[in-house]
C-alpha positions, 0 to 999 in steps of 0.5 A: 607946588606939585602940578596935577594932571588927570588921567583916564584909564580906559579899556574893555573888560578883562584886559588887566585894567585894574592890575595897571591902576594898582601897579600905577597907584598902589595904596594911594587909591579910594573908591566911591560912586559917581555922584547920583548913580550907582556905578563904582568910582575908583581913583588914585594918585600916581607919582611922577617925576619933576614933582608931577602927580597924576590923578588916575581914574579907572573908569569902568569897563566898555567895549566901545563908545556905543554905549549899552549900559549905565557903566558904558554911559559914564565913559563918554559923559567924562570924555565929551564933557570938558567942564568935568573936573576929571576931564582927562588930560590924557587917556590911557586905553589898556589892551590885551595882547590876545585880543588886540584887534577887539580892543583897538576899536575903543582906541580908535573912537577915543583918538576921534575925540582929539584926547591924547591917547597912549596905548597899553599893550598888557600881559607881555609875559604871555607873547612868547607862550602864544607865539605872538610877536609885535612890530611896536614901531609900525603900530605907533606909526599907523596909530598915531601914538605911543605904546607901552608894552607892559606885564604887570605880573613881572612889573615891566613897562610900568616906569615907561608908562609913567614917563609917556604919562609924564610927556603926555604933551608930546602925544599926537591928538590927531585921529588915526583913521577917517570914518566919516566918508561912510556918509560924506553929505550928512557928516559935512551937513553936520559940520556946517550946523556946528562948526565950533564942535568936534565932528566925532563928539557931535555924532556920539551926542546924536546917537548916545543918551549921554549927559553933559552938565549944565554948562553946555546943556542948551548947545547939547540939546540943539545938537541931539535935536539934529535929525536929518536921518531916522533912528534906523538909518542912524543905526545902520550908519553906526554899524557901517562906522564900526565895520570901517574901523575894523577894515582899518585895524585888520590893515594895521595888524597885517604887519603889527601882529603875527602869531606863530600857531605852532608855538601857541600852547593851549591849556585854556580849552583843556581846563574848560572842558573839565571846569564847565562840565555838566557833571564835574564842573559842579562837583569841582565848584562845591569841593572849592566851596568846601575847602574855602569855609574849611580854611576860614575856620581853621586859619583864623582861630588863632588870630581870633582868640588872640583878639578876643582875649586882648579886647577882654583884657584891655576892658578890664585894664581900663576899669582897674587903671582909669578914674572911676566914673561914668566916662571910664565905664563908657569906655570899658563897657560900651566902646571897647566890647562893642568894637571888639565884637566886630574887630574879632571877625577881621581874620575870618572876613579877610580870608573870605575876600582873599578867596573871592579876590582869587576866584575872580583874578584867576578867571574861574568865576566867569566859568561859574557864571557860564556853568550856572547859566542852565540852572539860572534859566529854569528859575527865571534868572540870567547866567549873569545873576550868579554874579550878584549872588556870589558877590553877595557873599561880601555884601548885598549892596555892591552886589545889587548894583552889580545887577545893572549888567543884566539886560532883562529888566525882569531878570534884574528886578528878580535878582535885586529882590532875591539877592539879599537872601545870599549870606554876606559878610555881615551875617558872618559875625553872627554865624561864627559866634552862634555855630562856635556856642552850639555846634560841636568841634568834631570832624566828619571826613576831616572836615569840621562840623562848624565849618560844615555848618557854616557852608550849609548856611550859605547853600540854604541862603542861595538856594532860598534866593534861587527858589524865591526867583522862581516864584517871583518869575511866576508871579511877576507879569513883566515882558522883558526880552533876555539874552545871555553873553559872557566873556571867558577871560584867560586862566592866569595866576592871580597877581599877589599885589591885586589880591592884597589891595583887594583884601586890604580895601574890601576889609578896611571898608567893611570894618570902618563902615561897620565901625562907625555904626557899632561905636555910635550904637554902643555909646547909646546901648551903654547909656540905655543899659546904665541908666533907668527910671523909677525906684527899681533901678535907683534903689536896686542895691538896697532891694537886692540886699534886702532880698538875699539878706538871709542867703549870706551871699559873697560880695561878688555874688551880690555885685552880680545880682545888683548888676543884673537887676539894675540892668533888667530895670534899665531903659534898654531892659524895659524896652527888651521886656516889652518886645520879649513876648514877641521873640520867646517863642523863638527861644530868645530873651530880651537881650537877644531881642534888643541885639535883633532890633539894633542890627537893622542898622547893620547885621554884624552889630548883633554881636557888638550889642550883645557884647555891650549889654553883657559888659555893663556892670561886669567886672570879670575879665571874660571874653564875649564868647564865654559870657554868651555861653553862661547865659541862662534861659530865664523860662526853660533853664539851662544855657540860653544858647543851646542847640534849639535857640542857635539853630533857630537864630542862625536860620532868622538871620539867614532869611531876615532883612536885617539891613537898612542900607540894603533897603535904601540901595534897593529903592534907589535901583528900582526907583520905587519904595514898593519893592524894598517894603515888599522885601522887608515885609516878606523876608522877615515874616518867613524868617520868623516863621522859620525860626519859630518851627525850628526852635519848637522842633528841636527844643 
C-alpha cells in the first residue's frame, strides 16, 4: 500500500507558485472551493520514489501570516490546525529569485510554526540575465533548511525538489530566527499561561481572526481572550516583529545574495513606459483585443464546421440504424442535438481561454489593471475591479469571487453587481450562432464583420458595466475607505505547460459543467416536445391529411407539416404559445421564447434548446445552423433570424441576467438575497427594453 504525505505549496503572489504546482502534478490536479467559502482550492497528486505519493495543496498567494484577506486566512487556518485532514507534513515555500528578501518574510514565519519547510527559489534561469548570484550553502545554514534552486521554464531542479519532499523527515523543524525578544515579559507570560502550545501559534491566534474547527475550539477561545495588551499595542508589536525579521533577512542576504548591477538588463522599464502610457497603452490594449477576436473566428471555423456536420450525421445515423421507438428518438432528437449545441463551441471557448491565459502568464494583465485604475476611479470602482471585469469574460462566478481582493466594501459591492454585464464564455455560443446567421462575412481593413460585431458586444458589455457602476456609486450611500495597490510582475514568456493546463482545465470545467445541465434539459425538452395533451396532438396526422388533401403534397412535405403541427400542440408548444405575446414585440417566436426561459439554468443552453426543438420529428441531416436559417417568422414572414431580430436577441443576452448560478454566488458573496433580486429585476427589464427598441427600429 502506497503512503501519502501532505505538502502545502505556499508563497507570495507572482512567485511562479502555479508553475511549480503544474510541474509537480501535471494533469493529476483538480480545482474546487474550500468548504463554506468562495476561495479556490487547487490540489493534485505527485508520485515520488518508493511508492510514496505527495498530496499537494496549492494555497492562495499570501505575503505574510498577518492576514488581511479571506485568501490569507485560509493559509493561516490550515497551518495552525493539526486536526485538519490537509495539515501539511511539509511546507514548500516558493520564492522568486528577484524578490528573495520580501519572500523570506513568509518563510521565517512558517519556520516558527515548527513545520518542516523547504525553500524553493524559482526562476533561476533569470539569474545570469539579472546579474544575480547565490551562496546556497550559506543560505541553507542560516535559514536552517534545504533549498531547491529551480527553473520551471527549463524544467530544472524539479527532480531534486521531489527528492527533498520524499526526505521531508530530514528537514529541520527548528526556527531560523528569534523574534520573541521584542517583548520578553509579554511572551514569557503567554508561554506560561499555555505551556503546552507553540509560542508563535499562540501569537497568531491572538493577533489573527482565524478558525480552527470544533476539536480545539475551547482552548483557542481561551488563547484569543488572553489580553494583557490593547489592540494598538498588539499592532505595534506586530510591526516590531516584522522589522526584526527583516533585520535577520538582511544579515543573511549580505553574504547569501549578490547582484552585479552592471550585468542586469532592464527591458521591463522600457516596456512599461509604452504599455502603461496614458495614450498608447489604451491603443495597444484595444489592438490586442481586435487580434484576439479575429483569431477566435478565423482559427476555429474549420473544427466548428467539422463538429457541426459530425453531430448532424450522428443523429441521422442513429435514426437509421437503431430500432425505431421512443428511446431512439430521445437519443437522435434530444441528447445528440442538445450536446452538439455545446460541443460545437469548444474550439472558440478554448481559444478565448488560451488568449486570457497568455495575457496573465506574460504579466501584461497587471499592466491593464494599472492602466485602467484612473478610468475606474471616475466610475466609483477600483483598478482592482478590472480583474473581475476581465476575468468575467471567462465566467461571472469566479469573477465575482475575485472581488474579495478589493478592500473597500462599496467598491466590492458595486463590482459584484455590475460584473454580470461583462460578456462571459456562456454567452459566446449564443453570440456566435446568431452573428453567423445575421451578420455577413465581409471584411473591413482585413477584419471580419463578424469578428468586429463580437468585439463590439464585449465592449458594450464592459461599457454598460462601467456606466452602471457610475450610477450605483451615486445611489449607494455606503461610506468606505479605499486605496489601490497592485504588484507589477516581471514580463516573461508564457510557459506552454501552464497555458495548456489552464486551457484544458477551464474548457473541461466549462463543457462538463454546461454538459450536465444541457443533457438534463435536452431530455426534458424532448419529452415536452414529443408528447402533448388533447386531440390536436394525438390526431395530428388525420387533421393535416384532411386539411391538405386537395394540395397534393409530397410524402416528405406532408411529414414536415405533421411534425410541425405536433410540435405546435405539444406540451412545449403550448407553453411557448402562452409566452409568445410577451416576446413577439422583440421579434421572437415561441421556440426562441422556450430557449430563453430554459437558458436561465445556463446561458449556453439556448443553442442546445433550439437544436433539440428543431430536431424533434425532423428526418433530414441539416446542421443546427441550417435549421435556424430556414426558420420563418410566422407573423412578418421571411427568415425568423434576420438582422432586426438577430440584433435584438444579441442585445437581450448582452444585458439580461440569464444565469441562476451567478445569482446564487452573488447571494453568497453579499450574504443577502436583496442584491441578487435587484440584479435580476433591473438587468432583465433593461435587456427587454433595449431589445424591444432595437427590433422596432430595425424591422
